[in-house]
C-alpha positions in Angstrom: 260.2 117.4 50.5 256.7 118.7 49.9 253.8 116.5 49.0 251.3 117.4 46.2 248.0 118.6 47.5 245.9 117.7 44.4 245.5 114.1 45.4 242.4 112.4 43.9 241.7 109.5 46.2 238.9 108.1 44.0 241.2 107.4 41.1 243.8 105.2 42.9 242.8 101.6 42.9 244.7 98.8 44.8 245.3 95.4 43.3 244.7 92.6 45.8 243.3 89.8 43.8 245.3 87.0 42.3 242.9 87.1 39.3 243.9 90.7 38.5 240.6 92.1 39.7 240.7 95.4 41.6 239.2 96.6 44.9 236.7 99.4 44.5 238.1 102.9 44.4 239.0 104.5 47.7 236.3 106.5 49.4 237.4 109.3 51.7 236.1 108.0 55.0 238.9 109.3 57.1 236.6 109.9 60.2 236.1 106.2 60.9 239.2 105.7 63.1 242.0 108.2 63.3 244.4 105.6 64.8 244.5 103.3 61.8 248.0 102.7 60.4 249.9 100.3 58.1 253.6 100.4 58.1 256.3 98.1 56.6 259.4 98.0 54.5 259.3 97.4 50.8 262.6 96.0 49.8 264.1 97.8 52.8 262.4 101.2 52.1 259.9 102.5 54.6 256.2 102.6 53.7 253.6 104.2 56.0 249.9 104.9 55.6 248.2 106.6 58.5 244.7 108.2 58.5 245.9 110.6 61.3 248.9 112.0 59.4 247.4 113.4 56.2 244.4 113.1 53.9 247.0 112.2 51.3 247.5 108.8 52.9 244.7 106.3 53.6 244.0 103.1 55.5 240.8 101.2 54.9 239.3 97.9 56.0 236.4 96.3 54.1 234.4 93.2 55.2 232.3 91.0 52.9 230.2 88.4 54.6 227.9 85.9 52.9 226.7 82.3 53.4 229.1 81.2 56.2 232.1 82.9 54.6 233.9 86.2 55.2 236.6 88.1 53.2 238.3 91.0 55.0 240.4 93.3 52.9 242.8 95.8 54.5 244.9 98.2 52.5 246.9 101.4 52.9 247.9 103.9 50.3 250.8 106.4 50.5 251.3 109.3 48.1 255.0 109.6 47.1 256.8 112.9 47.1 257.4 112.7 43.4 253.6 112.3 42.7 253.4 108.5 42.4 251.5 106.3 44.8 252.1 103.0 46.5 249.6 100.7 48.2 250.1 97.7 50.5 247.5 95.4 51.8 246.2 91.9 52.5 243.1 89.7 52.5 242.0 87.3 55.2 239.4 84.7 54.3 237.5 82.3 56.5 234.2 80.9 57.6 233.2 83.5 60.3 234.5 86.9 61.3 234.2 85.6 64.8 237.3 83.4 64.0 239.5 86.4 64.2 241.4 86.1 67.6 244.6 87.5 69.0 247.3 84.9 68.4 245.9 83.6 65.1 248.6 83.1 62.5 247.9 82.7 58.8 250.5 81.4 56.3 248.5 80.0 53.3 245.9 81.1 50.8 243.8 78.2 49.6 240.7 78.1 47.5 237.8 76.1 49.1 237.2 72.9 47.1 233.4 73.1 47.1 233.3 77.0 46.7 235.3 78.2 43.7 236.3 81.9 44.2 236.2 81.7 48.0 239.6 81.4 49.8 240.7 80.8 53.4 243.9 82.1 54.9 245.8 85.2 53.9 247.2 86.8 50.7 249.3 90.0 50.6 249.7 92.5 47.7 251.5 95.7 46.8 251.1 98.1 43.9 252.9 101.1 42.7 251.6 103.7 40.2 253.5 106.5 38.6 250.6 108.9 39.4 247.4 108.6 41.3 245.6 109.7 38.1 247.2 106.9 36.1 245.4 103.7 35.1 248.8 102.1 34.5 250.8 100.4 37.2 254.6 100.1 37.6 253.8 96.7 39.2 251.0 94.8 40.8 252.5 92.1 42.9 250.9 89.3 45.0 252.0 86.7 47.5 249.7 84.4 45.6 252.5 83.9 43.1 255.2 83.1 45.6 253.2 81.3 48.4 255.4 83.2 50.9 253.2 85.1 53.4 252.7 85.3 57.2 250.3 87.4 59.2 249.7 87.3 63.0 246.8 89.0 64.7 247.9 90.6 68.0 244.7 92.3 69.1 241.0 92.0 68.2 238.0 93.9 69.5 234.8 92.5 68.0 232.7 95.2 69.7 234.5 98.1 68.0 235.3 95.9 65.0 239.0 96.8 65.0 242.2 94.6 64.9 245.9 94.9 64.9 248.8 92.6 63.9 252.0 92.0 62.0 252.7 90.7 58.5 255.4 89.9 56.0 255.3 88.5 52.5 257.1 88.2 49.2 255.0 89.5 46.3 255.6 88.8 42.6 254.2 90.6 39.6 254.0 87.6 37.2 253.7 89.8 34.1 256.8 92.0 34.8 258.8 89.6 37.0 259.2 92.3 39.7 259.4 90.8 43.1 258.9 92.9 46.3 260.0 91.7 49.7 257.6 93.1 52.3 259.0 93.0 55.9 258.4 94.4 59.3 254.7 94.9 58.4 252.4 96.2 61.1 248.8 97.2 61.1 247.2 99.0 64.0 243.6 99.6 65.0 242.2 98.9 61.6 238.4 99.1 61.5 236.5 96.6 59.4 232.9 97.9 59.9 230.8 100.8 61.0 
């Protein structure tokens, strides 16, 4: 099957917030690390986003740091053969990016009592759109609605600002009732900074 070449990366937005807010549009910054990958199975079907394979797929890590808090968002997008697009990702929240260590396992997503809007732990999400140009989603599902998520960090390099690990979660779109089982998740050499 042949992929469409008219992919407009800036129009595809990934849902990763439990409050139905969106991550900023993808910027094509493919040069940052050619090894970045996200792979998993979505209800048993393979998903793969790899910056090295094609400019039609994308992996991105974004770090927000402020006042003894960090939020690291990682997501990958894959253009489907029929012209639609899927995106899978997760957020890790905590008090310092230095907390990220190989062997860390996250299984909850909890709002900080004294800091509304700031969370610690991990949350996973998956979105499908019929077209990358579409503002409509087939589903926007989050583990925040199921409380079923697990992520383990297997490698971290704070000097190069890259990390790898495994993940799985069950995501629910609470508006449509669509539930997606994300298994065998793996992210490799994802860069969170310049």
